[in-house]
N, C-alpha and C positions, 0 to 999 in steps of 0.2 A: 855130335851130341844133339839130341832133339830139343825142340823148343819146350816141350813138356818137362824134360829132364832139367833144362836150365831153370824153368819156373819152380820146380820142386827144390832144386839146390838153393835158389835164391831165398826160399822160405826157410829151409833148414839152417841156412847160414846166418839167419837173423840173430841166433842165440845159441849158446852151447847146450842148453837143456830145453826140450819141448815138454811142457806140462801134459801129462796124460790124466784126464779127468773122468771120473764117474759121477755124474750129476744126478742126484735123486730128486731135487726140487728145482724146476726151471727158474724159479724166482731168484735163486742164488747165482745164476749164470752170469748176469751182467756185472754185479759188484765183484764177483770172483775174478772175472776176466779183467776188469779194470784194475784190480789189485795186482794181478800178474803183469799186465802191461806196464803199470807204474814201476814195477821192479825190473823191467827190461825184457820180459818174456812175452813177445808179441804173437808168435805162432803157438796156437793152443789146440791140442787134440782132445775133442770131446767124444768119448767112446759110446757106441750104440749099445750099451749094456742096460739101459734103463728106459722106461716109457717116456721120461722127460728129455731124452737126449736130443731129439730133432728140434723140439721147441727151444732148447738151450742153444743149439747151434744157430738157429734162426735169430734169436735175440742177440747173441754176441755179434753175429755178422751185421745186423742192422743197427745196433746201438753202441757198440764199443769202438771208439775211435782208436786206430792204430792196431787193433787186433786182427789177426789172420786166423779165422776159424777153420778147423779141419775136423773130419769125422774119423774116428777109430773103430776098430772091431767091425769093419765092414766085411761081410762074409759072402754076399751074393749080389746079383745084378739089381734086384729090387731095392736092397738097402743102398746100393750105389746111387740109384736114381733119386731116392728119398733124400739122401745126404746132400747131393748136388742141388736139388730143388730147395733145400733149407739154407743154402748159401755156403756150403763147404768149399774152400779153396784148395784143399788137398785131401786125399783119401788114404787111410792107413788100414792095412789088414794084417792079422797075426800070421797068415800063411798065404798060399797062392793057389788058385784054381784056374783052369782054362776059361771058365765062365767069367771069372772076375777080370782076367786079362782082356777078354773080349769087350767087357763093359768099359774098361779103361781105354781101349783102342778107339772106341766110338765117342769118347768124351774129350773135352779140352782140359778137364781137371786132371792133374797128375796123381799118380798112385805111388805109395810107398809100400811095396809088397813084402810080405814076411818070408824069411828063410832061416833055417836053423842048421842046415848041413851043407857040405861042399856040393853035393849033387843038386840040391835045391838052388843054390847060388848059380851053378852052371846052367841049370834049366832057365833061370831068369835071364842070365846073360844071353843065352840063345834067343830069348824072346825080345831082346833089345832093352831089357830093364837093367840099368847099371847102378841104381841107387835103391837100397833095400833096408828093410827093418830086420835086425838080428834079434829074434825072439824065440823063446824066453832067454835072455842073455846069460844071466848067471847060471841058470839050470842047464843051459845048452853047452856050457864050457867056459863061459866068462871071457875076460879080456885076453887071457893066454890063448884060448882057442881062436878067437878072432884075429889075434896077431899072427897065428900060424897060417891063416888064409891069405894074408896080405901079399905074399910073394907069388904063390901058384895061381891065385885068383885076383891079380892086381887090377883088373878092370872093374871090380866091384867096390862100392862105397856104402857104408852102413850107418844106420841110426840104431844102436843097440837099445833095447827096452826090456825090462823085466828083472827085478831085483836090484836095480841101480839106485844108489843113494848118494848123498853128499860125500860120504866116506870113500866110495869106490869109483865115482864118476870120472875122476882124473885118470884112473887106470885105463879107461876106454878112450877118453878124449886125447890122450897122448899117442894113440895109435895112428899110423899114416892112412888107414882105410876107414876112419871114423869121422863123420862130418859133425855129428852132435849125438846126444843121448836123449832118451825119453824117460821121464820119471814122474811118479805120483807124489813124491815126498814134498813137493813145493806147495801142495794144497791138501794138507791132512784133513780127514773127515771131521775131526773135533773142532778145528779152527773154522771150517766152512759152516758147520752147524751153529757155532757160536757167533758167526758173523765177524770174526776178528780179522778184518781185511788188512789192517796195518801189519799184523804178524805174518800174513801171507805175502805181503809186499816185501817184507824183510827176507823171507825165505827165497823169494824170487830174485831179489838183489844178490843174495849169496850165490845162488845158482848162476846168475848172469856173470858174476865175477870169476867163475871157473874158466872163462874164455882166456883170461890172462895167464 
């Protein structure tokens, strides 16, 4: 197992749920991350879906003790470089391209590449990637589909993301090939806009308790 795979697994094993965040206002990033960390969720994926994302990653990386900031929805080499420069400790992509794998190969930062089919998983295994994002999890077949991959593709480990909530997270976490899940439910838009950090810490604590 490569050192980068070890590094990625050490991050993903910090908690059963990795928050997947779409941050519209970078000013909310630090208090939001502190609320999540207080609830036990240290690894935080900030998606590059808004103009505020890179500033948010930089702020969390610089100012939030205990947080491990990562970048999500990274689609190309330019975004990879920007995310790493902002302080990302891990990179997440909804899918995989050769260009992205090339960027990953030239970086010390680990990648969690996306896959949704058996063929995509096999392609990543051939490329030396054993830890993957299963996305979009519910739409691609859910926990039952992922369970069916555990025997023929035993070398792959997944972080399912997409349509996962407190209600169905345990369906995934109980699988032998799942290390954690990704979810946005721990930071609802209305609570973020209201600045209700105590409520978000409570949601994070509930998510962290799924480990048991």
